[in-house]
C-alpha positions as CSV (number, residue, x, y, z in Angstrom):
1,X,90.9,21.7,84.6
2,X,88.8,20.1,87.3
3,X,91.9,19.9,89.6
4,X,92.7,23.6,88.9
5,X,89.1,24.6,89.8
6,X,89.2,22.6,93.0
7,X,92.5,24.2,93.9
8,X,91.1,27.7,93.2
9,X,88.0,27.0,95.4
10,X,90.2,25.6,98.2
11,X,92.4,28.7,98.1
12,X,89.4,31.0,98.2
13,X,87.9,29.1,101.2
14,X,91.2,29.2,103.1
15,X,91.7,32.9,102.5
16,X,88.1,33.6,103.6
17,X,88.7,31.6,106.8
18,X,91.9,33.6,107.5
19,X,90.1,36.9,107.3
20,X,87.8,35.9,110.1
21,X,89.2,37.1,113.5
22,X,89.9,34.3,115.9
23,X,87.6,34.4,118.9
24,X,87.4,32.3,122.0
25,X,83.7,32.9,122.3
26,X,80.7,30.8,121.2
27,X,78.6,33.9,120.7
28,X,79.4,36.5,118.0
29,X,81.8,39.1,119.2
30,X,80.4,42.5,118.2
31,X,82.7,44.6,120.3
32,X,84.0,46.3,117.2
33,X,80.6,48.1,116.9
34,X,81.4,50.0,120.1
35,X,85.2,50.7,119.6
36,X,84.7,54.4,119.1
37,X,81.7,55.0,121.4
38,X,81.3,52.6,124.4
39,X,78.0,50.8,124.7
40,X,75.6,52.4,127.2
41,X,71.9,53.1,127.9
42,X,69.7,55.1,130.3
43,X,66.4,53.3,131.2
44,X,64.1,53.0,134.2
45,X,63.5,50.0,136.4
46,X,60.1,49.1,137.8
47,X,60.8,51.2,141.0
48,X,61.3,54.3,138.9
49,X,65.1,54.3,139.3
50,X,67.2,55.4,136.3
51,X,69.6,52.6,135.4
52,X,72.7,52.8,133.2
53,X,75.1,50.1,132.1
54,X,77.7,51.6,134.5
55,X,75.4,50.6,137.5
56,X,76.4,47.0,136.7
57,X,80.1,47.6,135.8
58,X,81.4,44.8,138.1
59,X,79.1,42.2,136.6
60,X,78.6,40.6,133.2
61,X,75.3,42.0,131.9
62,X,73.1,39.7,129.9
63,X,70.6,41.9,128.0
64,X,67.6,40.8,126.1
65,X,65.1,43.0,124.2
66,X,61.4,41.8,124.1
67,X,58.0,42.4,125.5
68,X,55.7,40.6,128.0
69,X,52.9,39.8,125.5
70,X,55.4,37.9,123.3
71,X,54.0,34.4,122.7
72,X,57.2,32.4,122.3
73,X,60.7,33.9,121.9
74,X,60.7,36.1,125.0
75,X,59.4,33.6,127.6
76,X,61.6,30.9,126.0
77,X,64.7,33.2,126.2
78,X,64.0,34.2,129.8
79,X,63.5,30.5,130.8
80,X,66.8,29.7,129.0
81,X,68.5,32.5,130.9
82,X,67.1,31.2,134.2
83,X,68.8,27.8,133.3
84,X,72.0,29.7,132.6
85,X,71.8,31.2,136.1
86,X,71.3,27.8,137.7
87,X,74.3,26.4,135.8
88,X,76.5,29.3,136.8
89,X,75.9,28.4,140.5
90,X,78.0,30.8,142.6
91,X,79.1,32.8,139.6
92,X,75.5,33.8,139.1
93,X,76.1,36.5,141.7
94,X,78.5,38.2,139.2
95,X,75.8,38.3,136.4
96,X,72.9,40.7,135.9
97,X,70.1,39.8,133.4
98,X,68.2,42.8,132.1
99,X,65.0,42.5,130.1
100,X,64.4,45.7,128.0
101,X,60.8,46.1,126.9
102,X,60.2,47.2,123.3
103,X,56.5,47.8,124.2
104,X,56.4,50.6,126.8
105,X,52.8,51.2,125.9
106,X,51.6,47.9,127.5
107,X,54.6,46.9,129.6
108,X,53.9,49.0,132.7
109,X,56.4,49.1,135.6
110,X,54.0,46.9,137.6
111,X,53.8,44.3,134.9
112,X,57.6,44.3,134.4
113,X,58.0,43.9,138.2
114,X,55.8,40.8,138.2
115,X,56.7,39.2,134.8
116,X,60.5,39.4,134.7
117,X,61.5,38.1,138.2
118,X,59.0,35.3,137.7
119,X,61.7,33.6,135.7
120,X,64.5,34.3,138.2
121,X,64.4,36.6,141.2
122,X,67.5,38.5,140.2
123,X,66.2,39.4,136.7
124,X,65.4,43.1,136.2
125,X,63.0,44.6,133.7
126,X,63.8,48.0,132.2
127,X,61.7,50.5,130.2
128,X,61.9,53.9,128.5
129,X,59.5,56.1,126.6
130,X,59.0,55.4,122.9
131,X,61.8,57.6,121.8
132,X,64.3,56.3,124.5
133,X,63.3,52.7,123.6
134,X,64.0,53.3,119.9
135,X,67.4,54.9,120.7
136,X,68.6,52.1,122.9
137,X,67.4,49.5,120.4
138,X,69.3,51.3,117.7
139,X,72.4,51.4,119.8
140,X,72.3,47.6,120.1
141,X,71.2,47.0,116.5
142,X,67.8,45.7,117.6
143,X,65.0,45.9,115.0
144,X,61.4,45.8,115.9
145,X,58.1,46.6,114.2
146,X,54.5,46.7,115.4
147,X,52.1,44.4,113.6
148,X,48.4,45.1,114.1
149,X,46.2,42.0,114.3
150,X,42.6,41.5,115.4
151,X,42.2,44.8,117.3
152,X,45.5,44.3,119.1
153,X,49.1,44.2,118.0
154,X,52.2,42.1,118.2
155,X,55.9,43.0,117.8
156,X,58.3,41.5,115.4
157,X,61.7,41.9,116.9
158,X,65.3,40.8,116.8
159,X,65.9,37.8,119.0
160,X,69.5,37.7,120.1
161,X,70.8,38.2,123.6
162,X,73.7,40.5,124.4
163,X,76.5,39.4,126.8
164,X,78.4,42.5,128.0
165,X,81.6,42.1,129.9
166,X,82.4,44.0,133.1
167,X,83.0,47.7,132.4
168,X,81.4,47.1,128.9
169,X,84.7,46.0,127.4
170,X,83.4,43.0,125.4
171,X,80.0,42.8,123.7
172,X,78.8,39.4,122.4
173,X,75.6,38.5,120.6
174,X,74.2,35.1,121.5
175,X,71.8,33.8,118.9
176,X,68.3,32.7,119.9
177,X,68.1,29.2,121.4
178,X,71.8,28.9,121.9
179,X,72.6,26.1,124.3
180,X,72.6,27.3,128.0
181,X,76.0,25.5,128.4
182,X,77.5,27.6,125.6
183,X,76.2,30.8,127.1
184,X,77.6,29.8,130.5
185,X,80.9,29.1,128.9
186,X,81.0,32.6,127.4
187,X,80.0,34.3,130.6
188,X,82.7,32.4,132.6
189,X,85.2,33.5,129.9
190,X,84.1,37.1,130.2
191,X,84.4,36.9,134.0
192,X,88.0,35.5,133.7
193,X,89.1,38.1,131.1
194,X,87.9,41.1,133.1
195,X,89.4,40.1,136.4
């Protein structure tokens, strides 16, 4: 009976593994979410210029949602992404890191212009009004919620980073605190696949 039970469990595990699509990426491939409607956004940069994903179609876009008053996750992620850019060396020219604020109320264009490039000069901060921010967050499956504390507020938010291949063909979700080397590996793979 015990042997039969072990055999049944093994069969179930093997069949579960087979149902998972094979992927060469370290991050989670979420391209299927955008099979019918390609991923896109319309946000504003600190200079007042409207930006869309298509503006960066020849680059791999690394996109992170957060806010400048974030105590830990956002600065850690931006510092990790700066490390990714250093490891990419010359390939860094083919990558655009975008920081999308979830807090347009406090994250003014001036603040974004100072805060985001502090981590790396090529990083770009983007913002929208409350409604646009909510729409873009929804498109990417990003959840966030305002939490009032001691006369101010903080935001609880999703903490993954999106890696978007050139022309938006592949969309990957890299979990928080993933090794910079693994992120670099995925970016290089995206660059190879699209060229």
